[in-house]
N, C-alpha and C positions, 0 to 999 in steps of 0.2 A: 231270741228266736230259735234257736238250737241250731243253726246252720254252720257249716264249717267251710272257711274261705281260705282258698291256698293262693299262695304269692309266689310267682316265680324270682329266682335270683339269677340275674345276669352278670352282675358286676362283682368286684373284690367287696365290694362294702354295699350295704342296702339298709333301708329304713323300716321297720316293721309297721304293719297296718297298723292302727289304734281303733278304727270304727268299721262296724260291719257293713258290707256294701251287697249284701243279697236282698232278693225282691221283696221279703217279709218287712225288712227294717227299713227300705229307702222311703216309701211314705210315711211311716211314723218316725219317732225317736231312734237314731242310729244307737245301736248296743256297742258296747265295749269290748273288743276283741282280746282274748287270752291265748298266748302261743303255747302251743302243744309240741312237745319234743318228739314224743311218740308217735305224732300224727306226720312229721316231716320226713322226706325223704331225703338221705345223704348220698353222696357219691364218693369214693376214694379220692384223694388229690394229692398229688406231691408236686412240689416245684425245685427243679433241677437248675444247678447252672454249669453250662458247658463252656469250656475253656479250648481255646485254639492250639492244636499240635505245634511241638515247637519248630518240627520242620516244616511248617506250613505259614509261619509268621513274617510278613513283608519285611522286608528289610529295613532296619531303622526303627520298626513298631515294636510294641509290646504286645504279649497275646491277650486278642479280644475275647470278651465273654457274653454268653447269650443266654437268657431265662426261657427255661421250657417248663410247659404246664403239661404234666401227665395226669390223666382221667383214666379210673377204672381200671382197663386190664394192662396198661402201660406202668402202672403204679409199682416200685420197688422191683423193677426189673434192673435197676440201676444201682450201683453202691459208689461210695467216695473213692475215686482213683480209677475207675474203670475207663475203657476207650471203647465207643459206640458209633453206630451210625444211626441217626434220628431222622425221620421222615415224618412231616407235618405240614401245617398251614402256618405261614407267616404274617400275623395279623396285629393291627395296633392296640395298643390300651389306654384308653382316655384316663387322665388324672381326674381324682375326686377332691372334693371338698376346696379349701382354700389355694390349694396347689393348683386345682383346674382353674381358677380367676387368673392366676399369674401365668400358666402357661399358655392360656390362649389356644391357638390352634395345634400346640404341639401335644404330641403323644409318646408314649412308650411304646417299646415293641417286644414282642413275645414268642414263642413258637408251640403251638398246640400239637403236642406228639401224637402220631397216630400208629407209629410203628417203630419198635426200638430192637435193635440188633448189637448186642455186646461183641465186640470184635476178639476179645481175649476171654476165654471161659475157664472156669475155675478147674481144679483138678478132677474134681468129682464130677464135672460135667463134661470132660474131655473124652470118658470113655463112651458117653451115651452118644456122641456126635463123631465118633472115629470113623475114618473111611474102612471099607470093605475089607481092603487088603493091610490094615493096621495092624489087626492081630498076627498076620503072617510075617509082617516086618519086625514085629517085637520079638516073635519067638526065635527067628534068625540072629537077632541081634543077640539075644540070652545065650545062643551057643558060643562055648568057648570064653575068653577074657572079657566078658562084656565091660567090666569096671575102667579098664585102660582103655578098650575101643570107644566108650561114650566119653571119657575124660579128654582124649583128643579132640572130642567134637567141639569142646567149650572153645570159643575164639580162634578157630582154626587159622585166621589170619596171622594170629600172632605166633611166634616161633619158639620153641622151648618151654620153659616152667611148668614141666610136667607133672610135679608134686603140687605144686600150685592150683593147677587146673583140676587134680584129683581132690584136692581141699573144696573147690568150688563146687564139686558134683556132688560130694556129701552136703554142702550147704543147701545145696538144691533139694535134693531128697529128704534131708533131717533125721530126725529120731521122733517116735512116737512120743507125744506128750503124755503124762502121768500126773494122776491126782490122789492123795492119799485119803484114806478113810477119814481123816480129820479135816480134810479140804484143803489141805497144801498142796498147791500146784509146783509140778517141776517140768521146768521147760525142755522141750525136745528141740527147738530150734539152735543151731549151730552160728556162732559169732567169729567171723575171721576177720583179722585186719593185715593188710598189704602194706609195709613200708619199705622203701627201697629208693634208688637214687633216680633222679628225673630222667625219662626216657625208656623206661622198662615195660612201659604200656599197662601201667594200673588202671589208668581210667578207662582204656578201652576194655579192659577185663571187667570192671564194674558195670559198663554200659552194656556189655554182652549179657551179663547175668539180670540186670534190671529189666533188660528187653525179652529174655527167654521167660522168665518168671510171670505168670497169669497176673500177680499183683506185684508189682516192682514200681518203686520210686526212686528216682536218682536226684541227688542235692548235692551242695557244695558246703563246706564249713564255713568259707569266707561268706556266703551268703546267706546263712540261715542263722535264725535267733532261737532263744527256748522257746517262746510263742509258737514260731514257725515250725518248730520240730513236735512240739506237743499238742499245744490247743490253744486257742484263742477266744475270748469273749468279744462278739460283736453284736449288734442291735439287728433283727429280723426286720426287714422292709415289709413284709407283709402282715406281720402281727403287732410289730413294735417293741416286743420282748427280747430280753437278754437271753441269747443263744450261745453255745459252744461251737467251734468251727475247728475241726481236727486238723493238724499238722501233718507233717510227712509219715511221721511213725504211725499215726492212726489211719492214714491212707494207705499204709503197708500194713494192715493187719492181715493176719494169715498170707504173707506174703515175705518179700525181701525188701529191705531200706539200704540203699547203695549212698554212703556219704563218702565223697572225693574231699580232698585237701582237709583232713580231718585234723591234722595239728594246727592248722588257721582258726580254728574255730575259738572263741573266747572262753576261758575257764568256767564264769557263770553259765554261758550255754551249753559246755560240754557236760558238766555236773546233771544236766537235764534229761540225760538219757541214762544215767547210772541203774534208776529204777526199770526202765525197760528192757535192758539188757539182761537183769536177773530175773525179777518178779513179772515183768511182760504186761505192767500196767503202767497208767499213766492217772496219777492223784491230782487232781484239781480242787481248788478253793479260791475262788474268783468272782467277785461280785455276788457274792449271797449265793454261789452255784457250788456245792460241794458234792463232788461224785468222782468214780473211778472209771476211766475208760481202759479199754481191751487194747493193747499193742502187741499181740503175739505175732512178732516179726524176727527174720532173723538180720542181724547187722552184718553188712559187710562195709569195712571202712577201707581208705588208703591214704597214706600219710608220706610226707617225707622227712628224712632226718633232720635234726637242729641244723642249722646252717646248710640248707638244701641238700647238700651230699653228706653221704655217710665217709667219716674220718676213722681209718682204723687206728689211729694213734690214740683215740679216746675211747672211754668204756662205753659199753652197750647202753647204759643209763644216759651217758651225758649225750648219746646219739639220739637216741628216741625221744626222750624229753617229754614223757606222758606219766601222768599219774599212776602209781602202781595200783590204786584202787579200779583204775580203769582198765588197766592192763589186765589185770587177774579175770576179767568177765569176758576176755576174749578166748575162746578155746584153743585156736591156731593163732599165730602171731608168725608171719613170714618176712623175713627181710631180702629184698630181691636185691642185690648188689650189680652194679654194672663194673665187671673187671674186664681187661682186654685178655682175650685170647685168640690166639690164630686161627685155630681150628673152629672156634665157635661164631667169631667174628665172621670167618668166610660163610659157614651153613647161613648165617643170619642175613647176610649181604644179599647170598643167592635166593632165600626166601624172599626177602621183600622186594628184590627185583624183580621175580616171577609174578608176586601180587600184582605189582604196578604196571607190568607189562601185559596181563591178562585179565587184570580186574577181578580175581577172584583166588580163593587159595589152592595149593596143588591139591590134585587128585590123591588119595591113598593109593599105596602099590597094590591092596587087595580091593577090588570093586564091593566087597561084602564089608568092609569097614567104613562105607561113607554113611554118615550121619547128618542128616539136615537139621533144622531148627524144629520142624514140627514133629520129626520122629522123636528127637529129644525131648519135648515138652511130654508126648503120650509116654516114654519110659520114665519120665519123672513121675507121671500122673500114677502110672502103674507100681512105681515102686514104693510111692507114699500111700499107698492102701493096704500095704502089709504092715503087721506088727508083729517082729519077730521076738521070741522070748528068750531070757538069760537063763541059759541051765545053771544048776548049783556048782559043776565042775569048771566051767568058764567064768562063774563069779569068784570062785577061790583064786582061779590064775589071775584076774584083774587085781585082787586083793594083794596077792605076791608080788604083782608088777609094781603098784602104788608103793608097797612097803619099800619095793627095792628102789626105787626113784626117789622116796624121800631119805634113804641112807645115802645114795648118791650126792644128792644135794647137801646134805649134812657133811660129808666128806669135802665136798667143794669149798663149802664155806671154811672149815677147817684149813683146807690149804690155801685160801685166799688170807686169812688170818696171819698163817705164818710166812707168806710171801710179804705182806706188809709188814711185819716184824723184821725181816730181812731186807728191806728196802728203807730203812728209816733215812740214810743218808740221799737218796733221791729225792724224799718227802721234804727234808730239810734245805735241799737246793733248790726248791722251787715247785716240785712236781705235786699235784692235789693227790692227797689219799684217796686211795679205792674205797668205794663204798660197797656193801653188801648188795648184790644184784637181786632186783626185784622183778626182773624179767624172767629168768629162768627158775624162778621158785617153784616149788612143787606144793601145791595147797590142796585142800578137799576138793576145790573146784577143777582142778586137775583130774580128778577120780572121775568127776561127772562128765568132764570132757572126754576121758578114754570111753566109758561108756557110751556116751552120744556118737562119736565117731564109729565105734565097732557096730551099732545099732544100724545106722546108716549106711556102712558098708554092708550088713546082712539083707538090708533091703535092696540094695544094688545087685546080689547075687541071687536074689528071689528065694532067700532061704527062711524057714520059718522059725529057726534058733539061731541065736549069734555063736559063731564057732571062735575056737584060739585063733584061727587065721585071721579073722576080723580085728581081733584085739591086737594081735602082732601087726596087722595094716595100721592102725590107728596109733600105736607107739611108733612106728617107723615114721608117720608123718608128723609127729609131734617131735620125734629125734630129729627128723630133716629141718624141722623150723629152727629148733634149739640148736644145730650147727652152723644154719647160716647166721643166727644170732650170737653165737660165739665170735664170727666174722674174724677167723684165723689169720694172720698176716701171710701174704705170699710168701714164696721163697725168697730168700735174701732181705725180707723186711725184718725189721727189729720188734719186738713184742711192745705191746701198747704200753704206756705209761711208765717204760722202764729205761729211755733213752734220752739223750741230753736236747734233741729237739721238742720233745712233748714237756720239759720241765722248762724251756725258754718259752714255749707259747703258753704256759699256764703263768707266769711272769707277766706276758704281753696283756692276756685278759684280765688280770687282776689289776694292772696298771691303767688300763682302759676303763674298768670300772669306777676306779677311784677318780676320774676326771669326769663323771658324771653319765657314764653309758649304762645301758642294761642289757639284759641276755638278749633281748631281742634286736636291740640297735645299740652298737657299738661304736663308739666315735673315732676319729683320726688320731693317729698318735706320732709325736715326732721321731723320725730315725735315729738322729743323734743321741736325744734324750734316752731311748729305750736300749740303745748299743751302752750307755753309760751303766745303765741299771743292769744289764746283764753281765757286763764286766765286773760289778761290785758282788753279784751273786756266785762270781768263781768261774764264770765261761769265758771263751774266748771268743774273738771277732770272727773266726772260723765257723765257730758252731754257731753264731747268731746268723751269718750267711747262710749257713747250709740249711739252717730251720726255716729262714724266709724263702729258699727255693722249693723245699719240699711242700710247704704249705701255698705257695703259690701255684703248683702243679696240679694241687687237687681243690683249686678255686676256693681258698679259704680266706688268703690275703692276698692284697695288691699293692706293690710299691711303684710309686712314680717314677718317670725317666731319671730326675735328678737325686732319686733315692733321699728325700728330705722327709717324705710323708709315708706312714703305712695305713692302709685302709682294711677295715674287714668287711668281707663280701655279706652283705645283707643276706638273711635267710629268705625274706620274702621277694 
């Protein structure tokens, strides 16, 4: 009959009409309908799953999820990892097919979104939604030393750590990403690792940075797997097809991913982020899906040294206990030690007491130095919009500094080899031989790190070109991190690996491994048996007692009251 019949779809599934229902065909034999895609009307549709915020989860429960259907104007207003306010109608969704027969009167529920408002805007959207007085506040903040003033605004409740906060500010700002003519991408995001003793506020710094960043994901190494960090293959409930669900690194695209307890991750899970930290992509080949996902994120990791606390009598490699392939991917590696100091402890105690008394951080001496979280976000957004260039004279200065660092590293390696040659007697008596440092090694990645830090510093200064002072600041930050990595003993302490206590402790560790222990869990050993082995190695009982006392003071060893068993304190 040539008539067109329109069928309205009101459910997730529908059965197409096969027979014509027009008036011309009803009295006669009904004609067969043919589906026409060009004559159909489609609407934009997106299914979103909302998860409850961590601070709103009821006690003892897990975060609840809610399915949201976005139609037309509400589509693509949310991205994975965003926080938003969603207004709509809470409606039931009946089951279909055989599932409806089993469900009876039960039905699934969903939210039909009418209005979506993201809580955290992207950096490029902050300028369009800035308050009227924000340009004046940014101009006032830019006068003087904005670098130091803004760095102090990072986690102001935490006392000290000025260099660490400056490195975190450069991490937030980052350097402009580059792409060569051949298509090779050079990352501009800065990766920072904070390693130190318990109680130095590493986790608080990570949470503050993840909260300030418009796209920030906070996770822990103990509760993260390789699939949870990269991507997992799931079956879509709506279509029944296999789909990829992005993990923490994908959710933090164009943002920051903070990983706490980095040292507690399994080695197989830790290797999943090697590609992300340098190429900033995730290659997937699972369940017939072969693709590459973008993970343009800056990694901020926090870890504890081996055996919980930093042992100044061991080398940095033995304390940090992370593979060199992973450490070289961090632009800056800080070691935050908890060393007693009367003046520093007094200032820290007063600061903590003030915060607990007034419920906020102390006000700065100059009211113009006050920087809140909103002003910090707009400052970072304005800084990220700049693309400073690298002049030829500054490039030559960077080349000379890099060559000098390589020569210094070569001289340090030769000096270490000479010391090992002179320390043969200590090695023969039981001390483990020192290995070549993989932490302070200067590699071509160090050159790229200097350039990234210098460009980020130029962004903070609102400069159009990188200056020599930016390169000097980048070198100073890396030198400050290396000085902390050296962990030079305090006044009155003996150098690492050259005293009797270190040799005796090495004997104890080797004996514990021979009786079935591992690096992560060393068993108990008999006190009398160990004393006999120490005497056979040429040491006295006084040396053994002194070693036990020194390692008990730094919570590495424990001896029972009857002095019959020696226990190694577990790192976990």
